[in-house]
C-alpha positions as CSV (number, residue, x, y, z in Angstrom):
1,X,-32.1,7.6,25.8
2,X,-29.2,6.4,23.6
3,X,-29.2,2.6,23.2
4,X,-26.1,0.6,24.2
5,X,-23.6,-0.2,21.4
6,X,-24.8,-3.8,21.3
7,X,-28.4,-2.7,20.5
8,X,-27.5,-0.3,17.7
9,X,-28.1,-1.4,14.2
10,X,-25.7,-0.8,11.3
11,X,-26.8,2.4,9.6
12,X,-27.1,3.1,5.9
13,X,-24.1,5.4,6.3
14,X,-22.0,2.6,7.7
15,X,-23.1,0.1,5.0
16,X,-22.1,2.7,2.4
17,X,-18.7,3.1,4.0
18,X,-18.3,-0.7,3.9
19,X,-19.2,-0.8,0.2
20,X,-16.7,2.0,-0.5
21,X,-14.0,0.0,1.2
22,X,-14.8,-3.0,-0.9
23,X,-14.5,-0.8,-4.1
24,X,-11.0,0.3,-3.0
25,X,-9.7,-3.2,-3.8
26,X,-10.0,-2.2,-7.5
27,X,-7.5,0.6,-7.1
28,X,-4.0,0.0,-8.5
29,X,-2.3,2.3,-6.0
30,X,-2.8,0.2,-2.8
31,X,-0.8,2.7,-0.6
32,X,-3.4,5.4,-1.1
33,X,-6.2,2.8,-1.1
34,X,-5.2,1.6,2.3
35,X,-5.1,5.1,3.7
36,X,-8.5,5.8,2.2
37,X,-9.9,2.6,3.8
38,X,-8.9,3.8,7.2
39,X,-10.6,7.2,6.5
40,X,-13.8,5.3,5.6
41,X,-13.6,3.3,8.8
42,X,-13.1,6.6,10.8
43,X,-16.3,7.9,9.2
44,X,-18.3,4.8,10.0
45,X,-16.9,3.8,13.4
46,X,-15.7,5.6,16.5
47,X,-11.9,5.7,16.5
48,X,-9.2,8.0,17.7
49,X,-6.4,5.9,16.2
50,X,-6.1,3.0,13.8
51,X,-3.4,1.0,12.1
52,X,-3.4,-1.3,9.2
53,X,-0.5,-3.8,9.3
54,X,0.7,-6.3,6.6
55,X,2.9,-9.3,7.3
56,X,6.2,-9.0,5.4
57,X,6.5,-12.3,3.6
58,X,10.3,-12.3,4.0
59,X,10.7,-11.3,7.6
60,X,7.4,-12.3,9.0
61,X,7.2,-8.9,10.8
62,X,4.1,-6.7,10.8
63,X,4.6,-3.5,8.8
64,X,2.2,-0.6,8.9
65,X,0.8,0.2,5.5
66,X,-1.6,2.9,6.7
67,X,-2.2,4.6,10.1
68,X,-4.3,7.2,11.8
69,X,-2.7,8.5,15.0
70,X,0.0,5.8,14.9
71,X,3.5,6.3,13.8
72,X,4.8,3.4,11.8
73,X,7.6,2.5,14.2
74,X,5.3,2.6,17.2
75,X,2.6,0.5,15.5
76,X,5.1,-2.1,14.4
77,X,6.8,-2.3,17.8
78,X,3.4,-2.8,19.4
79,X,2.5,-5.5,16.9
80,X,5.8,-7.3,17.5
81,X,4.9,-7.5,21.2
82,X,1.2,-8.3,20.6
83,X,1.8,-11.4,18.4
84,X,3.6,-13.0,21.3
85,X,0.6,-12.8,23.6
86,X,-2.4,-15.1,24.1
87,X,-4.6,-12.3,23.0
88,X,-3.2,-12.4,19.5
89,X,-4.2,-16.1,19.3
90,X,-7.7,-15.0,20.3
91,X,-7.8,-12.4,17.5
92,X,-6.7,-15.0,14.9
93,X,-9.1,-17.6,16.1
94,X,-12.3,-15.6,16.2
95,X,-14.4,-14.7,13.2
96,X,-15.9,-11.7,15.0
97,X,-13.0,-9.3,15.9
98,X,-12.7,-9.1,19.7
99,X,-12.8,-5.8,21.6
100,X,-11.5,-4.7,24.9
101,X,-15.0,-4.2,26.3
102,X,-16.5,-7.6,25.6
103,X,-18.4,-9.4,28.3
104,X,-16.5,-10.1,31.5
105,X,-16.4,-13.8,30.8
106,X,-14.8,-13.3,27.4
107,X,-11.2,-12.8,26.5
108,X,-11.8,-9.0,26.2
109,X,-12.3,-8.5,29.9
110,X,-9.2,-10.6,30.6
111,X,-7.3,-8.5,28.1
112,X,-8.4,-5.4,30.1
113,X,-6.8,-7.0,33.2
114,X,-3.7,-8.0,31.4
115,X,-0.2,-6.5,31.2
116,X,-0.5,-5.4,27.5
117,X,-3.5,-3.2,28.3
118,X,-2.0,-1.9,31.5
119,X,1.4,-1.2,30.0
120,X,0.8,-0.4,26.4
121,X,-2.9,0.5,25.7
122,X,-4.1,2.5,28.7
123,X,-0.9,4.7,29.0
124,X,-1.6,5.8,25.4
125,X,-5.0,7.1,26.5
126,X,-7.2,4.4,24.9
127,X,-10.0,2.7,26.9
128,X,-11.4,0.6,24.1
129,X,-10.1,-1.1,21.0
130,X,-10.9,-3.8,18.5
131,X,-8.5,-5.9,16.5
132,X,-9.2,-8.0,13.4
133,X,-7.1,-10.6,11.6
134,X,-6.7,-10.0,7.9
135,X,-6.7,-13.0,5.5
136,X,-6.4,-13.2,1.7
137,X,-6.8,-16.4,-0.3
138,X,-6.7,-18.4,2.9
139,X,-3.5,-16.9,4.2
140,X,-3.1,-14.7,7.3
141,X,-1.7,-11.4,5.8
142,X,-2.0,-8.8,8.6
143,X,-4.0,-7.0,11.3
144,X,-6.2,-4.0,11.6
145,X,-6.6,-2.3,15.0
146,X,-9.0,0.5,15.9
147,X,-8.6,2.4,19.3
148,X,-10.9,4.8,21.0
149,X,-10.4,7.0,24.0
150,X,-13.9,6.3,25.3
151,X,-15.3,3.1,26.7
152,X,-17.9,0.8,25.1
153,X,-17.0,2.1,21.7
154,X,-17.1,-1.3,19.9
155,X,-20.2,-3.2,20.6
156,X,-21.4,-6.3,18.6
157,X,-22.7,-4.3,15.6
158,X,-19.5,-2.3,15.3
159,X,-17.5,-5.5,15.4
160,X,-19.8,-7.1,12.8
161,X,-19.3,-4.1,10.5
162,X,-15.5,-4.4,10.9
163,X,-15.7,-8.1,10.2
164,X,-17.6,-7.4,7.0
165,X,-14.7,-5.4,5.6
166,X,-11.9,-7.7,6.8
167,X,-11.7,-9.5,3.4
168,X,-11.3,-6.2,1.5
169,X,-8.7,-5.0,4.0
170,X,-6.9,-8.3,3.6
171,X,-6.8,-7.9,-0.1
172,X,-5.5,-4.4,0.2
173,X,-2.9,-5.2,2.8
174,X,-1.5,-8.4,1.3
175,X,1.8,-7.3,-0.3
176,X,1.7,-10.2,-2.8
177,X,-1.9,-9.7,-3.9
178,X,-1.5,-7.3,-6.8
179,X,1.2,-8.4,-9.2
180,X,-1.0,-10.7,-11.1
181,X,-3.5,-7.8,-11.7
182,X,-0.8,-5.2,-12.3
183,X,1.0,-7.2,-14.9
184,X,-1.9,-9.3,-16.2
185,X,0.0,-12.5,-15.6
186,X,-1.3,-15.6,-17.4
187,X,-2.7,-18.2,-15.1
188,X,-0.1,-20.7,-16.3
189,X,2.9,-18.4,-15.7
190,X,5.5,-19.2,-13.2
191,X,6.1,-16.0,-11.2
192,X,8.0,-14.6,-8.2
193,X,8.9,-11.3,-6.6
194,X,12.6,-10.8,-6.3
195,X,14.0,-8.4,-3.7
196,X,17.3,-7.8,-1.9
197,X,16.0,-9.9,0.9
198,X,15.1,-12.9,-1.1
199,X,12.5,-14.5,-3.4
200,X,8.8,-14.3,-2.6
201,X,6.2,-16.7,-4.0
202,X,3.0,-15.3,-5.6
203,X,-0.3,-16.8,-4.7
204,X,-1.8,-18.8,-7.5
205,X,1.4,-19.1,-9.5
206,X,4.1,-21.8,-9.4
207,X,7.7,-20.5,-8.8
208,X,9.6,-19.3,-11.9
209,X,12.1,-22.0,-12.7
210,X,14.6,-19.6,-14.3
211,X,15.4,-18.3,-10.8
212,X,17.2,-21.5,-10.0
213,X,19.9,-20.5,-12.7
214,X,22.7,-18.5,-11.1
215,X,23.4,-16.8,-14.5
216,X,19.8,-15.6,-14.6
217,X,20.0,-14.3,-11.0
218,X,22.9,-12.1,-12.2
219,X,20.7,-10.9,-15.1
220,X,18.0,-9.9,-12.5
221,X,20.5,-7.9,-10.5
222,X,21.8,-6.2,-13.6
223,X,18.2,-5.3,-14.5
224,X,17.7,-3.8,-11.1
225,X,20.7,-1.5,-11.5
226,X,19.5,-0.1,-14.8
227,X,16.5,1.6,-13.3
228,X,14.4,0.3,-16.2
229,X,10.8,-0.8,-16.1
230,X,10.7,-3.9,-18.3
231,X,13.0,-6.5,-20.0
232,X,11.8,-9.4,-22.2
233,X,14.2,-12.3,-22.9
234,X,14.3,-15.9,-23.9
235,X,16.0,-18.3,-21.4
236,X,16.7,-22.0,-21.3
237,X,15.6,-24.2,-18.5
238,X,17.2,-27.6,-19.1
239,X,16.3,-28.6,-22.6
240,X,13.2,-26.3,-22.7
241,X,12.9,-22.6,-23.2
242,X,11.0,-19.9,-21.4
243,X,9.7,-16.5,-22.5
244,X,10.7,-14.4,-19.4
245,X,9.6,-10.9,-18.5
246,X,11.2,-8.8,-15.7
247,X,9.1,-5.9,-14.5
248,X,9.2,-3.0,-12.0
249,X,6.3,-0.9,-11.0
250,X,5.8,2.4,-9.2
251,X,2.4,1.5,-7.8
252,X,1.2,-1.3,-5.5
253,X,2.5,-2.3,-2.1
254,X,5.9,-1.2,-0.7
255,X,7.1,-4.7,-1.4
256,X,6.0,-4.6,-5.0
257,X,7.6,-1.2,-5.6
258,X,11.0,-2.3,-4.4
259,X,10.8,-5.7,-6.1
260,X,11.3,-7.1,-9.5
261,X,8.5,-9.3,-10.8
262,X,9.8,-12.2,-12.8
263,X,7.3,-14.3,-14.8
264,X,7.8,-17.0,-17.3
265,X,5.8,-19.2,-19.7
266,X,7.1,-22.2,-21.6
267,X,7.7,-21.7,-25.3
268,X,9.6,-23.0,-28.3
269,X,12.3,-20.7,-29.8
270,X,10.4,-18.5,-32.2
271,X,10.8,-18.7,-36.0
272,X,12.5,-22.1,-35.6
273,X,15.7,-20.4,-34.5
274,X,18.5,-22.5,-33.0
275,X,20.1,-21.4,-29.7
276,X,23.2,-20.4,-31.5
277,X,21.2,-18.3,-34.0
278,X,19.5,-16.6,-31.0
279,X,22.9,-15.7,-29.6
280,X,24.0,-14.3,-33.0
281,X,20.8,-12.3,-33.4
282,X,21.2,-10.9,-29.8
283,X,24.7,-9.7,-30.6
284,X,23.7,-8.3,-33.9
285,X,21.0,-6.3,-32.1
286,X,23.8,-4.9,-29.9
287,X,25.3,-3.5,-33.1
288,X,28.2,-5.9,-33.3
289,X,29.8,-6.8,-36.6
290,X,30.2,-10.4,-37.8
291,X,33.9,-10.2,-36.9
292,X,33.0,-9.0,-33.3
293,X,30.4,-11.7,-33.0
294,X,32.9,-14.4,-34.2
295,X,35.4,-13.3,-31.6
296,X,32.8,-13.2,-28.8
297,X,31.4,-16.7,-29.6
298,X,34.6,-18.3,-30.6
299,X,33.4,-18.9,-34.2
300,X,34.8,-18.2,-37.6
301,X,33.4,-15.1,-39.5
302,X,32.2,-17.5,-42.2
303,X,30.1,-19.5,-39.6
304,X,28.6,-16.3,-38.2
305,X,27.8,-15.2,-41.8
306,X,26.0,-18.5,-42.3
307,X,24.0,-18.0,-39.0
308,X,23.0,-14.5,-40.1
309,X,21.7,-15.9,-43.5
310,X,19.8,-18.6,-41.8
311,X,18.1,-16.3,-39.2
312,X,17.2,-13.9,-41.9
313,X,15.5,-16.6,-43.9
314,X,13.7,-18.0,-40.8
315,X,12.4,-14.7,-39.6
316,X,11.4,-13.6,-43.1
317,X,13.5,-10.4,-42.8
318,X,15.0,-8.7,-45.8
319,X,18.0,-7.3,-44.0
320,X,20.1,-7.5,-40.9
321,X,18.7,-4.2,-39.7
322,X,15.2,-5.5,-40.0
323,X,16.0,-8.7,-38.1
324,X,17.6,-6.8,-35.2
325,X,14.6,-4.4,-35.1
326,X,12.3,-7.5,-34.8
327,X,14.5,-8.9,-32.1
328,X,14.3,-5.8,-30.0
329,X,10.6,-5.2,-30.7
330,X,9.5,-8.7,-29.7
331,X,12.1,-9.6,-27.1
332,X,13.7,-12.3,-29.2
333,X,16.9,-11.9,-27.2
334,X,19.2,-13.7,-24.8
335,X,21.6,-11.0,-23.4
336,X,24.4,-11.5,-20.9
337,X,24.0,-9.5,-17.7
338,X,26.6,-6.9,-18.8
339,X,24.5,-6.2,-21.9
340,X,21.1,-5.9,-20.2
341,X,21.0,-2.0,-20.3
342,X,21.0,-2.1,-24.1
343,X,17.6,-3.8,-24.1
344,X,15.7,-2.4,-21.1
345,X,12.5,-0.7,-21.8
346,X,12.0,2.6,-19.9
347,X,8.2,3.1,-20.0
348,X,6.5,3.2,-16.6
349,X,3.9,0.8,-15.2
350,X,0.4,2.3,-15.8
């Protein structure tokens, strides 16, 4: 006689699957890691379909990041309806993910008698399902839903197993979780994701103050258009300066892959350079002559010559070529948006 689902203990096989899901949080490619996590769930729990959904931090909509038997558009449309129901509140409130076949006095049985089950779940051929709320660093970041064609598929132990992997699934689904790891951001760095839709805060980091500067926003847009992977610059914020890095990456969540990561740390201008000397050095690194620099900065050639002599002495460089090589190598630059393409680094994000 097969014991009812509530009486079955979690097997070693299921515990191993849960451990493997936890290990997936170390993967840099979260897209494939999310898909693999659902495969591990499918091996550990009964399911005929599953969807892992992340909350887009800009729109607030649920976006499928991995699915088994669910097309992204269908899963996202169902989620958009589900979040407006009382059953969604029940999912968010409970630590143990609720299932459709919970005891009659619980919300699960009421769900079975509700319109969402009658109009959305049952017509799709599913008789049981379980939904868990995903959290990461105290924030609600998404949902995971498993569905089965048979009844009584998700007893208490199955729900406990799912609950045990919700933190790992939350870390995988959170679209803002990985930049700090991917880019090894210092704890004191101000950082944001910048997308066409707006600016996204990163957990654990203050906002990058340079993004309040309209000229810097133009620099970010220019960087996006270059298709490059990294740009290092120096930028003023009031009377202070910031070392700023702009990055793009081919791995991580869909949000990260389409965004520019901007991070900054406070610093003094290196080598004791003045702001004007930094401008002259940047233009010298572009290959401009003293005459061209003088015209661009509305200075006399003699003044530009003096600035070049001063910056050579301060940097310890023996020649103009050596100084410009140092500027490019170390990102001692403050380019205008139209000059960004000259300094963009093309290497990929490992």
